C-alpha positions in Angstrom: 0.0 -0.3 -0.1 1.5 3.5 -0.7 -0.5 5.7 2.1 0.4 4.6 5.6 -0.3 5.3 9.2 -4.0 6.6 8.1 -7.3 6.1 10.4 -9.5 8.7 10.2 -10.1 9.9 6.4 -12.0 13.6 5.9 -14.2 14.5 3.0 -15.1 17.6 1.1 -18.8 17.1 0.0 -19.5 19.5 -3.3 -18.0 17.8 -6.4 -16.1 15.4 -4.1 -18.7 13.4 -2.9 -21.8 14.7 -4.5 -22.6 16.9 -7.4 -25.4 19.1 -9.4 -28.1 17.2 -11.0 -28.5 17.3 -14.2 -25.9 20.4 -13.9 -25.8 24.4 -12.8 -26.9 25.5 -16.3 -30.3 23.3 -16.2 -31.4 23.9 -12.9 -30.5 28.0 -13.4 -32.2 27.7 -16.8 -35.3 25.8 -15.4 -35.9 28.3 -12.7 -35.6 31.0 -15.0 -38.2 29.5 -17.4 -40.9 29.2 -14.6 -40.4 32.7 -13.6 -41.0 33.4 -17.6 -37.4 34.2 -18.7 -36.3 31.3 -20.8 -32.5 31.5 -21.3 -29.8 29.3 -22.4 -28.7 26.4 -20.1 -25.5 26.3 -21.6 -24.8 30.0 -21.2 -26.2 29.8 -17.3 -23.2 27.2 -17.5 -20.3 28.9 -19.2 -20.9 32.0 -17.0 -21.6 30.2 -13.9 -18.3 28.3 -14.2 -16.3 31.6 -15.2 -17.7 33.9 -12.1 -16.9 31.0 -9.6 -13.5 30.4 -11.0 -12.8 34.4 -11.2 -15.1 35.5 -8.1 -15.2 32.8 -5.6 -12.1 33.9 -3.5 -12.8 37.7 -3.6 -16.4 37.3 -2.7 -15.4 35.6 0.6 -14.3 37.5 3.6 -10.2 37.3 4.0 -10.9 36.2 7.8 -12.5 33.0 6.3 -15.3 33.3 9.2 -18.5 31.5 8.2 -22.1 31.2 9.3 -25.3 30.6 7.3 -25.9 34.3 6.8 -22.5 34.5 5.5 -22.6 31.7 3.2 -26.2 32.9 1.9 -24.8 36.4 1.4 -22.0 34.6 -0.6 -24.3 32.8 -2.9 -26.6 35.9 -3.4 -23.6 37.9 -4.5 -22.4 34.8 -6.8 -25.9 34.7 -8.4 -26.0 38.6 -8.6 -23.0 38.6 -10.9 -23.9 35.9 -13.1 -27.3 37.9 -13.6 -25.7 40.9 -14.4 -23.3 39.4 -17.1 -26.3 37.7 -18.8 -28.5 40.6 -18.8 -26.1 41.8 -21.4 -27.4 38.7 -23.7 -30.8 39.4 -22.9 -31.6 37.5 -19.7 -34.5 39.4 -18.2 -35.6 37.5 -14.9 -36.8 39.0 -11.6 -33.6 38.4 -9.6 -35.1 38.0 -5.9 -37.4 35.4 -6.8 -35.2 33.6 -8.9 -32.4 33.4 -6.1 -34.7 32.3 -3.5 -36.4 29.7 -5.6 -32.8 28.4 -6.4 -31.4 28.7 -2.8 -34.5 26.6 -1.7 -33.7 24.1 -4.6 -29.9 23.6 -3.9 -31.0 22.6 -0.1 -32.8 19.6 -1.7 -31.5 16.2 -2.1 -32.9 16.0 -5.6 -30.9 18.4 -6.7 -27.7 16.5 -6.2 -26.5 13.0 -6.9 -23.3 10.9 -5.4 -20.5 11.1 -7.4 -19.5 7.3 -9.6 -18.5 5.0 -7.2 -19.0 7.3 -3.9 -21.1 5.0 -1.8 -18.9 1.6 -2.9 -15.9 3.6 -1.8 -17.3 5.0 1.4 -18.9 1.1 2.5 -15.3 -0.3 1.7 -13.7 2.2 3.6 -15.8 1.7 6.6 -15.5 -2.2 6.2 -12.1 -1.8 6.4 -12.0 0.1 9.6 -11.4 4.0 8.8 -13.5 6.2 11.0 -14.9 8.8 8.1 -16.1 12.3 8.4 -17.2 15.4 6.2 -15.5 18.9 6.3 -17.4 21.4 3.5 -17.6 25.1 2.9 -21.2 24.6 3.0 -24.7 25.8 5.5 -26.9 24.0 7.5 -28.8 22.7 3.9 -25.9 19.9 3.5 -27.2 17.9 6.2 -30.4 17.4 4.2 -28.9 16.6 1.3 -26.6 14.1 2.7 -29.6 12.4 4.3 -31.4 12.5 1.5 -29.0 10.9 -1.2 -28.4 8.0 1.9 -24.7 9.2 2.2 -24.6 10.3 6.1 -25.0 6.7 7.3 -21.0 6.4 6.1 -19.9 9.3 8.5 -19.5 9.6 12.1 -19.8 13.5 12.1 -20.6 15.9 9.1 -19.2 19.5 9.9 -19.9 22.6 7.8 -18.0 25.7 7.6 -21.0 27.4 8.9 -21.2 25.3 12.0 -17.3 25.8 12.5 -17.5 29.6 12.1 -14.7 29.1 9.6 -14.4 28.1 5.8 -11.5 26.1 4.6 -8.3 26.7 4.1 -8.4 27.9 7.8 -6.8 25.0 10.0 -9.6 25.7 12.4 -12.2 23.9 10.6 -10.1 21.0 10.2 -8.9 21.0 13.9 -12.6 21.3 15.2 -13.5 18.4 12.8 -10.2 16.3 14.7 -11.4 17.0 17.9 -15.0 15.6 17.2 -13.6 12.7 15.7 -11.4 12.5 18.7 -8.5 11.8 16.2 -5.1 13.2 15.5 -3.7 15.2 12.3 -0.6 12.8 11.9 -3.1 9.8 11.3 -5.6 11.9 9.0 -6.3 12.3 5.4 -8.4 14.7 3.6 -9.8 14.2 0.5 -11.2 17.0 -1.8 -11.5 18.8 -5.2 -10.5 22.0 -4.3 -6.2 22.8 -4.5 -6.7 26.1 -2.3 -9.3 24.6 0.2 -8.9 21.3 0.5 -5.5 20.4 -0.3 -3.7 23.7 1.0 -6.2 23.8 4.4 -5.5 20.4 5.0 -2.0 20.3 5.1 -1.6 23.5 6.8 -3.7 21.6 9.5 -1.0 18.9 9.6 -3.3 16.4 7.6 -2.3 14.5 4.6 -4.3 15.5 1.6 -5.6 13.6 -1.8 -6.9 16.1 -4.7 -10.1 14.5 -6.7 -9.6 15.9 -9.8 -12.3 14.0 -12.7 -10.2 13.7 -16.0 -7.0 15.0 -14.2 -4.8 14.2 -17.1 -5.5 17.1 -19.9 -3.7 17.2 -22.9 -1.2 14.4 -21.9 -0.2 16.3 -18.7 -0.7 15.6 -15.4 -2.5 18.0 -12.7 0.3 19.7 -10.5 -0.6 19.6 -6.8 1.1 19.8 -3.3 -1.5 16.6 -2.5 0.6 13.4 -2.0 -1.8 11.8 -4.8 -4.4 13.1 -7.3 -6.9 10.7 -8.3 -9.6 10.9 -10.9 -12.5 8.9 -9.3 -13.0 8.1 -5.7 -12.8 4.0 -6.0 -8.8 5.0 -6.6 -8.8 5.6 -3.0 -9.5 1.8 -2.4 -6.0 0.9 -4.2 -4.3 3.6 -2.1 -5.2 2.6 1.5 -4.9 -1.0 3.1 -6.4 -1.5 6.6 -6.4 1.8 9.3 -2.9 2.4 10.6 -1.4 0.1 8.6 2.4 0.1 7.0 4.0 -1.3 4.0 7.2 -3.8 4.3 
């Protein structure tokens, strides 16, 4: 086995364990159409991703503080930018009811789906004896989503940034998670899709890190990461881990 001396594994939630179903663009377009403002799902998707990549960090407070109110305001600001950009292309949606409907919809399990192999991987890790938890930049809606997707049963703890008071990459949220799990950083591993939030945050808190990057080889080049490993699908974890605390010889 490659990774040694691990007993506790923490997982990010969004785009590590679960994904939007069918897609962000299709959900946004459906709600806009319901409000009498039909618009291209493809453009919602393209602009939504671009705004996420460009504005996500600037929209968050430098202190990395979090609460349900702070997370809700982040999503309001994020979606306001999207709508303002698409208004130049003819989108005419009443923003407040559109946002309120979206915020409710994204708190429903039906808007999400587990990533391929997630349930099988979590079940096998539990069978091997690992202690599993979730550490996610999210608000209180996450619990309902994981419950509805039948994923909560795999975890001893689910900790959101809103509960912890701090977002990843702050080491404080990882410290709280380890405390709740009665785990040491030296024997813990975090798995997530964000280089900054998941990999950087975990390493700063003293954990090992694995980055999940579907399609990680683009144009023949591997993704650069500070993580010990980059995987393209969750089941690849099973090839990297033996029994908890095991050492190779």
